[in-house]
Steps between C-alpha positions, in 0.01 A plus 500: 500500500154359582418473119819285458406280788152454352643414154734249657216336699281481188791332314564251772124424520471443127805276464398296811137443398586418147768264609274331753209453258732374219678254733173377639365431141821339393517269792133403487534441131819301542344272762178429318574538126883465442681750272207626295295575809795672666537722206134576458419552864823703545378722234155538653679577835704762322176677372315463823807634700523798274128580549529458876826710511316778322224504763614415861143566624368222279759257648393596850140448409572154370679413812220620714252285308335780300479572136 
């Protein structure tokens, strides 16, 4: 049961971080560079989100000002 909860939390974490980074990249790109920037920075956000989703510790270190 605990293993299922852990997997569910990891899935929710990954989906939320990837969505957040991709949305941030898309919105920033849209406001500053139109469609091409939205696509490019959305893709960068997707990759960055995937990397941060794989390592929650790295995300927390970035938030605390380290790394």
